C-alpha positions as CSV (number, residue, x, y, z in Angstrom):
1,M,-5.4,-10.1,-6.6
2,T,-4.7,-6.3,-7.0
3,D,-3.3,-4.4,-4.0
4,A,-5.2,-3.9,-0.7
5,I,-7.6,-0.2,-1.3
6,P,-7.5,1.5,1.9
7,D,-11.4,1.5,3.3
8,A,-13.2,4.6,2.2
9,T,-16.5,6.0,3.2
10,P,-19.2,6.1,0.4
11,E,-18.6,9.6,0.0
12,E,-15.1,9.7,-0.1
13,R,-15.4,7.0,-2.7
14,D,-17.9,9.2,-4.7
15,A,-15.8,11.9,-4.7
16,A,-12.8,9.7,-5.8
17,D,-15.1,8.8,-8.7
18,A,-15.8,12.3,-9.5
19,V,-12.2,13.0,-10.0
20,Y,-11.6,9.8,-12.3
21,A,-14.6,11.1,-14.7
22,A,-13.3,14.8,-14.5
23,L,-9.6,13.0,-16.2
24,L,-11.7,10.6,-18.5
25,A,-13.6,13.8,-20.1
26,R,-10.1,14.8,-21.2
27,V,-8.1,13.4,-24.1
28,G,-7.2,10.0,-23.8
29,E,-3.9,8.2,-23.1
30,A,-4.3,6.4,-26.6
31,A,-3.8,10.1,-27.9
32,P,-1.0,11.7,-25.9
33,Q,0.1,15.2,-27.0
34,P,4.0,15.3,-27.5
35,R,4.6,18.5,-25.5
36,L,6.1,19.3,-21.9
37,D,5.3,23.0,-22.0
38,A,1.6,22.6,-20.9
39,T,2.7,20.1,-18.0
40,R,5.4,22.4,-17.1
41,R,3.2,25.3,-16.8
42,A,0.6,23.4,-14.3
43,V,3.4,22.6,-11.8
44,E,4.6,26.1,-12.2
45,L,1.7,27.6,-10.6
46,L,1.7,24.8,-8.1
47,G,5.0,25.9,-6.7
48,D,7.0,23.6,-8.6
49,P,6.1,19.9,-6.4
50,H,7.7,17.8,-9.2
51,R,11.0,19.3,-7.5
52,A,9.8,18.5,-3.8
53,A,11.8,15.2,-3.9
54,P,14.5,13.1,-5.8
55,V,13.4,11.2,-8.8
56,I,14.0,7.9,-10.3
57,H,12.8,7.9,-13.6
58,L,12.1,4.8,-15.8
59,T,11.2,3.8,-19.6
60,G,11.0,1.4,-21.7
61,T,8.9,-1.1,-23.6
62,N,8.2,-3.7,-21.1
63,G,9.0,-4.3,-17.4
64,K,8.3,-0.9,-16.7
65,T,5.6,-1.4,-13.9
66,S,7.6,-4.4,-11.9
67,T,10.7,-2.9,-12.2
68,S,9.2,0.6,-10.9
69,R,7.5,-1.7,-7.8
70,M,10.5,-3.4,-7.5
71,I,12.8,-0.1,-6.9
72,E,10.2,1.4,-4.4
73,S,10.0,-1.6,-2.4
74,I,13.6,-1.8,-1.9
75,L,13.4,1.8,-0.9
76,R,10.9,1.4,1.4
77,A,12.9,-1.4,2.7
78,E,15.7,0.9,3.4
79,G,13.6,3.1,5.5
80,L,12.5,5.6,2.8
81,R,9.4,6.9,2.3
82,T,8.4,6.6,-1.5
83,G,5.8,8.0,-4.1
84,L,5.3,5.7,-6.9
85,L,3.5,6.4,-10.4
86,T,2.8,3.8,-13.1
87,S,0.4,3.3,-15.4
88,P,-2.2,1.8,-16.6
89,H,-4.3,0.7,-13.9
90,L,-6.1,-2.7,-13.1
91,V,-9.2,-1.8,-11.7
92,R,-9.2,1.6,-10.0
93,F,-6.7,4.7,-11.3
94,T,-6.1,5.4,-7.6
95,E,-3.7,2.5,-8.1
96,R,-1.0,4.4,-10.3
97,I,-0.3,6.8,-7.6
98,R,1.3,5.3,-4.0
99,I,2.1,6.5,-1.0
100,D,4.6,4.7,0.8
101,G,3.7,1.5,-0.6
102,E,-0.6,1.8,-0.7
103,P,-2.5,3.5,-3.1
104,I,-3.6,7.1,-2.7
105,T,-6.8,7.1,-0.3
106,D,-9.7,8.5,-1.8
107,E,-10.0,11.3,0.6
108,A,-6.6,12.3,-0.4
109,V,-7.0,12.5,-4.1
110,A,-10.2,13.8,-4.1
111,R,-8.7,16.8,-1.5
112,I,-6.1,17.2,-3.8
113,W,-7.7,17.4,-6.4
114,D,-9.8,20.1,-5.3
115,E,-6.5,21.8,-4.6
116,I,-5.2,22.0,-8.1
117,E,-8.3,22.2,-10.0
118,P,-8.3,26.0,-10.5
119,F,-5.1,25.6,-11.5
120,I,-5.5,23.1,-14.0
121,G,-8.2,25.3,-15.2
122,L,-6.1,28.5,-15.9
123,V,-3.8,26.4,-17.9
124,D,-6.4,24.7,-20.0
125,A,-7.6,28.2,-20.9
126,E,-4.2,29.4,-22.1
127,L,-4.1,26.4,-24.0
128,S,-7.4,26.6,-25.6
129,D,-6.0,30.5,-26.2
130,R,-3.2,29.4,-28.7
131,G,-5.5,26.6,-30.2
132,E,-4.3,23.9,-28.4
133,E,-6.1,21.1,-26.5
134,P,-6.6,20.9,-22.6
135,L,-4.4,19.1,-20.8
136,T,-4.8,15.6,-21.4
137,F,-5.5,12.7,-19.2
138,F,-2.4,11.6,-18.3
139,E,-0.9,15.3,-18.2
140,A,-3.9,16.3,-15.8
141,L,-2.8,12.7,-13.8
142,T,0.7,13.6,-13.8
143,V,0.2,17.0,-11.8
144,L,-2.1,15.3,-9.2
145,A,0.7,12.8,-8.9
146,F,3.1,15.4,-8.1
147,A,0.9,17.4,-5.9
148,A,0.1,14.3,-3.6
149,F,3.6,13.5,-3.5
150,A,4.5,16.7,-2.1
151,D,1.6,16.8,-0.1
152,A,2.5,13.7,1.8
153,P,5.6,14.4,1.9
154,V,8.0,12.2,0.4
155,D,11.6,11.5,0.4
156,V,12.2,9.9,-3.0
157,V,9.9,9.7,-6.1
158,V,10.0,6.4,-8.3
159,L,8.2,7.9,-11.9
160,E,7.0,5.8,-14.7
161,V,6.3,7.2,-18.2
162,G,3.2,7.4,-19.5
163,M,4.5,6.7,-23.3
164,G,7.8,7.6,-24.7
165,G,10.2,9.8,-22.6
166,E,11.4,13.1,-24.4
167,W,7.8,14.8,-24.1
168,D,6.1,12.6,-22.0
169,S,4.4,14.4,-19.1
170,T,6.8,13.1,-16.2
171,N,9.8,14.5,-18.4
172,V,8.8,17.6,-16.6
173,A,11.2,16.1,-13.3
174,D,14.6,15.8,-13.6
175,G,15.6,12.1,-12.7
176,Q,18.9,11.4,-11.1
177,V,18.8,7.7,-11.8
178,A,17.2,7.2,-15.5
179,V,16.2,3.6,-15.6
180,F,15.6,1.8,-19.1
181,T,14.1,-1.6,-19.2
182,P,14.1,-3.4,-22.6
183,I,13.4,-1.3,-25.8
184,A,11.2,-3.0,-28.4
185,L,8.5,-2.4,-31.0
186,D,5.5,-0.8,-29.7
187,H,3.4,2.5,-30.0
188,E,5.1,3.2,-33.6
189,S,3.0,5.5,-34.8
190,R,3.7,7.8,-31.8
191,L,7.3,6.9,-30.8
192,G,9.1,5.8,-34.4
193,R,9.1,2.9,-36.6
194,T,12.4,1.7,-35.6
195,V,14.1,0.6,-32.3
196,A,16.9,3.3,-32.5
197,E,14.0,5.6,-33.3
198,I,11.8,4.4,-30.2
199,A,15.4,4.4,-28.0
200,R,16.0,7.8,-29.2
201,T,12.5,9.2,-27.9
202,K,12.7,7.4,-24.4
203,A,16.5,8.6,-23.9
204,G,15.0,12.0,-23.6
205,I,14.5,11.1,-19.8
206,I,18.6,11.3,-19.7
207,K,19.1,14.5,-17.8
208,P,22.4,16.1,-17.2
209,G,24.9,14.1,-14.5
210,A,22.5,11.4,-14.0
211,A,23.1,7.8,-13.8
212,V,21.9,5.6,-16.9
213,V,21.1,2.3,-15.6
214,T,19.6,0.1,-18.4
215,A,18.7,-3.8,-19.1
216,F,20.2,-5.6,-21.7
217,Q,19.0,-3.9,-25.2
218,A,19.6,-4.5,-28.7
219,P,22.7,-2.9,-30.2
220,E,20.7,-0.1,-32.1
221,A,19.2,0.9,-28.6
222,L,22.2,0.5,-26.9
223,G,23.9,2.6,-29.1
224,V,21.5,5.7,-28.6
225,L,21.7,5.4,-25.1
226,H,25.3,5.8,-24.8
227,E,25.2,8.7,-27.3
228,V,22.4,10.7,-25.3
229,A,24.2,9.6,-22.2
230,A,27.4,11.0,-23.2
231,A,25.8,14.5,-24.3
232,N,24.6,14.7,-20.9
233,D,28.0,13.6,-19.2
234,A,25.9,10.8,-17.3
235,T,27.3,7.7,-16.5
236,V,25.9,4.2,-18.0
237,A,25.7,1.0,-16.2
238,I,24.6,-2.0,-18.4
239,E,22.8,-5.7,-17.7
240,G,25.5,-8.1,-18.7
241,G,28.3,-5.8,-17.7
242,G,28.1,-3.8,-14.5
243,F,25.6,-5.7,-13.2
244,A,24.0,-8.9,-13.8
245,V,21.8,-12.0,-13.0
246,L,23.8,-14.8,-11.4
247,D,21.4,-17.3,-11.4
248,S,17.7,-18.2,-11.4
249,R,15.8,-20.9,-9.8
250,V,12.4,-22.3,-9.5
251,A,11.0,-22.0,-5.9
252,V,7.3,-22.1,-4.2
253,G,5.9,-19.0,-5.2
254,G,8.3,-17.8,-7.5
255,Q,12.0,-18.1,-7.3
256,L,15.3,-17.7,-5.8
257,V,17.6,-15.0,-7.6
258,G,21.5,-14.1,-7.5
259,I,22.6,-10.8,-8.9
260,R,25.6,-9.1,-9.0
261,G,25.2,-5.7,-8.5
262,L,27.4,-2.7,-9.1
263,A,28.5,-2.6,-5.6
264,G,28.3,-6.0,-4.5
265,E,27.0,-9.7,-5.0
266,Y,23.5,-10.6,-3.3
267,R,22.5,-14.3,-3.2
268,D,19.7,-16.6,-2.7
269,V,17.3,-13.4,-2.6
270,A,13.5,-14.7,-3.0
271,L,11.7,-13.3,-5.4
272,P,8.2,-13.9,-5.6
273,L,7.4,-13.5,-9.0
274,Y,7.5,-15.8,-12.1
275,G,9.8,-15.6,-14.9
276,R,13.3,-15.1,-16.1
277,H,12.6,-11.3,-17.3
278,Q,11.7,-11.0,-13.5
279,A,14.7,-11.3,-12.3
280,E,16.3,-9.5,-14.9
281,N,14.3,-6.6,-13.7
282,A,15.0,-7.0,-10.1
283,A,18.7,-7.2,-11.2
284,V,18.0,-3.7,-13.0
285,A,16.2,-2.3,-9.9
286,V,19.2,-3.4,-7.7
287,A,21.3,-1.4,-9.5
288,A,19.2,1.5,-9.7
289,V,19.1,1.7,-6.1
290,E,22.8,1.4,-5.9
291,S,23.4,4.1,-8.1
292,F,20.6,6.3,-6.1
293,L,21.4,5.5,-2.4
294,G,25.5,5.4,-2.7
295,G,26.3,6.5,-6.5
296,G,27.0,2.5,-7.5
297,A,29.4,2.4,-4.9
298,V,27.9,1.4,-1.6
299,R,26.3,-2.5,-1.4
300,L,22.6,-2.7,-0.2
301,A,22.1,-4.4,3.2
302,D,21.3,-8.2,2.6
303,D,18.2,-7.6,4.9
304,V,17.0,-4.5,3.2
305,L,17.1,-6.7,-0.4
306,E,15.3,-9.4,1.5
307,E,12.5,-7.5,2.4
308,G,12.2,-5.2,-0.4
309,L,12.4,-8.1,-3.1
310,G,10.1,-10.6,-0.8
311,A,7.6,-8.0,-0.3
312,V,7.5,-6.9,-4.0
313,T,4.0,-7.5,-6.3
314,S,3.1,-7.2,-9.6
315,P,-0.3,-7.4,-10.3
316,G,-1.6,-8.6,-13.8
317,R,1.6,-10.1,-13.9
318,L,1.7,-13.8,-14.7
319,H,-0.4,-13.8,-11.2
320,P,-3.3,-16.1,-10.5
321,I,-6.8,-15.0,-10.2
322,S,-8.1,-18.6,-9.7
323,T,-6.7,-21.7,-8.0
324,E,-9.3,-24.4,-9.0
325,P,-8.8,-24.1,-11.5
326,T,-5.8,-22.2,-12.5
327,V,-6.1,-18.6,-13.9
328,L,-3.8,-16.5,-14.5
329,V,-3.5,-13.1,-15.7
330,D,-1.0,-11.6,-17.7
331,A,-0.9,-8.1,-18.9
332,A,1.4,-9.1,-22.2
333,H,0.2,-6.6,-24.8
334,N,3.1,-6.8,-27.2
335,P,5.2,-9.8,-29.2
336,H,8.1,-8.9,-26.7
337,G,6.1,-9.6,-23.5
338,A,4.2,-12.4,-25.0
339,A,7.6,-14.3,-25.8
340,A,8.5,-13.5,-21.8
341,L,5.0,-14.9,-20.6
342,V,5.5,-18.4,-23.0
343,E,9.0,-19.0,-21.9
344,A,7.8,-18.7,-17.7
345,L,4.9,-20.9,-18.4
346,G,7.2,-23.6,-19.7
347,E,9.8,-22.7,-16.4
348,Y,7.5,-22.3,-13.8
349,F,3.9,-24.0,-14.7
350,D,3.3,-27.7,-15.2
351,F,0.4,-27.3,-17.8
352,D,0.0,-30.4,-20.6
353,E,-2.6,-28.1,-22.4
354,V,-2.7,-24.3,-22.2
355,L,-5.9,-22.0,-23.3
356,Y,-5.5,-18.5,-23.5
357,V,-8.2,-16.4,-23.2
358,F,-7.2,-13.6,-25.5
359,G,-8.2,-9.7,-26.6
360,V,-6.2,-6.5,-27.9
361,L,-6.6,-3.1,-28.5
362,A,-6.8,-1.8,-31.9
363,D,-3.3,-0.4,-32.0
364,K,-1.7,-3.3,-31.0
365,D,0.3,-5.7,-33.0
366,A,-2.3,-8.5,-32.8
367,A,-0.5,-11.1,-35.0
368,G,2.8,-10.6,-33.3
369,I,1.4,-11.3,-30.0
370,V,-0.4,-14.4,-31.4
371,R,2.7,-15.5,-33.4
372,A,4.6,-15.1,-30.0
373,L,1.9,-16.8,-27.7
374,D,1.6,-20.1,-30.3
375,S,3.3,-23.0,-29.2
376,G,2.4,-26.4,-28.0
377,G,-0.8,-26.2,-29.3
378,A,-2.7,-24.2,-27.2
379,R,-5.9,-23.0,-27.8
380,F,-7.1,-19.3,-28.1
381,L,-10.9,-18.3,-27.0
382,V,-11.1,-15.2,-28.5
383,T,-13.3,-12.3,-26.5
384,Q,-12.9,-8.4,-25.4
385,S,-12.1,-6.2,-22.8
386,E,-14.8,-3.3,-21.9
387,S,-12.5,-0.5,-23.6
388,D,-13.7,1.2,-26.2
389,R,-10.5,0.7,-27.9
390,A,-10.9,-3.1,-27.6
391,V,-11.1,-5.2,-31.1
392,P,-14.2,-6.5,-31.3
393,A,-13.9,-10.5,-31.0
394,T,-15.8,-11.2,-34.2
395,E,-13.1,-9.5,-35.9
396,L,-10.3,-10.7,-34.0
397,A,-11.0,-14.3,-34.1
398,P,-10.8,-14.9,-38.0
399,S,-7.0,-13.1,-38.1
400,V,-6.3,-15.5,-35.1
401,A,-7.6,-18.7,-36.6
402,A,-5.6,-17.8,-39.7
403,L,-2.4,-17.8,-37.9
404,V,-2.9,-20.9,-35.7
405,G,-5.8,-22.9,-37.4
406,A,-9.5,-22.3,-37.0
407,D,-10.1,-25.9,-34.8
408,R,-7.9,-24.3,-32.0
409,V,-10.0,-21.0,-31.9
410,D,-13.1,-20.2,-29.8
411,V,-14.9,-16.8,-29.7
412,A,-17.2,-15.3,-26.8
413,D,-18.2,-11.6,-27.0
414,R,-18.2,-10.9,-23.3
415,L,-15.5,-11.2,-21.6
416,D,-17.5,-13.1,-18.1
417,D,-18.7,-15.8,-20.6
418,A,-15.5,-16.6,-22.0
419,L,-14.1,-17.0,-18.3
420,D,-16.8,-19.5,-17.7
421,E,-16.3,-21.4,-20.4
422,A,-12.5,-21.3,-19.9
423,R,-12.9,-22.1,-16.4
424,D,-15.5,-25.0,-17.8
425,W,-12.7,-26.4,-20.2
426,A,-9.8,-26.6,-17.4
427,T,-11.4,-28.5,-15.2
428,R,-12.5,-31.2,-17.8
429,G,-8.7,-32.6,-17.9
430,E,-5.6,-32.9,-16.4
431,K,-2.7,-30.4,-16.0
432,R,-4.8,-27.5,-17.7
433,G,-4.3,-23.8,-17.3
434,V,-6.1,-21.0,-18.7
435,V,-4.2,-17.8,-19.1
436,V,-5.7,-14.2,-19.9
437,T,-3.9,-12.0,-21.7
438,G,-3.7,-9.9,-25.0
439,S,-4.4,-6.7,-23.3
440,I,-4.1,-4.5,-19.6
441,T,-7.3,-3.8,-20.0
442,L,-8.7,-7.2,-20.3
443,V,-6.5,-8.4,-17.6
444,G,-8.1,-5.4,-15.4
445,D,-11.3,-6.6,-16.2
446,A,-10.6,-10.2,-15.5
447,I,-9.2,-9.7,-12.3
448,A,-12.4,-7.3,-11.3
449,I,-14.4,-10.3,-12.7
450,A,-12.5,-12.5,-10.1
451,E,-12.9,-10.4,-7.1
452,D,-16.4,-10.0,-7.5
453,R,-17.0,-13.8,-7.9
454,E,-15.0,-14.3,-4.8
455,W,-12.9,-17.1,-6.6
456,G,-10.1,-16.9,-3.9
457,A,-6.8,-16.8,-5.3
458,R,-4.3,-14.2,-3.7
């Protein structure tokens, strides 16, 4: 289910939880500050840990985390020691910072926080003197991650933006490779009201002389990426042009993919993830690693790619938390992600009936997600996560019913009750499947419940 967390003593776990509490006391991720100077000042005081290793930097609307994890896994198979920062987390915040494939230990995260906290405090004081907000949750977390990677140390950092790109705190780093997964509408109040505006914000991660690797994009997004790349003398490789998915075939536990990379072709590579979109993420990952290791001119060894992609996991992305009956979780939280989920369900699973355990956060396009999910007469069991940003189930349910019909909608205020009801429904029919989706926080809560109840899925 989630990746294994290294064993920790109760004292170490308490210390790590105290770090998380300190981070939570800051301005949350829903309200990022559009600035880089605060993070830049913090890393400057720490001796520039963000420059301790080369960086592959990723942004986009969907697929960032899966693609980041694929890149990291391939690099590790190549023999490099890796650092990986992704967001958000599903169960524990230490999942976000990974050293050589493993979540940072509780001992390390507490020790490193103790070392950097005085410098964080200095920056907070300087910001306060200027009448600005102290470092936010994500700014402080980013500084913590850079310090952890320098402490390890690592050979390469794979860095996923928190939101956007241009003013995201991760952008204090200079990525040698700038990677773009599909760009669509999301976080419009922060990033822009059109795909082109959002693309311009995300294009801020393109640095002078970088290699740009991008998934297939809408013309308005691609035009922006080309413009910004040209201004930075950066090369651009585009899915469908410089590299592509050659084929994707259903296989036990995932799929077999064929990929044309920048430097050669790779056939019949096992990818233990579901969905054509994951094959496309894999193609982007391959091109990004080729760009990083050999400037796009050196083919990866077959055994390296097979090991790297064969070992990749993507918790919260169309994976089972229960097998009898089948309950899947998928972190689709916008219409683009929901459409990919529906396509993958139809291709990889043989369900006659589907029940969505559904909940969203307040800043999301709930109607757009429901429309994307609404196919084949699926039922909706509306609920909510523990997040204080979750739309109350009783408020969300009428909106869902207005779109799909009241006869296909039920409500459960508590997620644990919703899961019990959904599992009971699935056992009372043939070829029924349950999918928990609509919110990353909902998926994380569902995973935690499944692990606590030992439902036994991988």
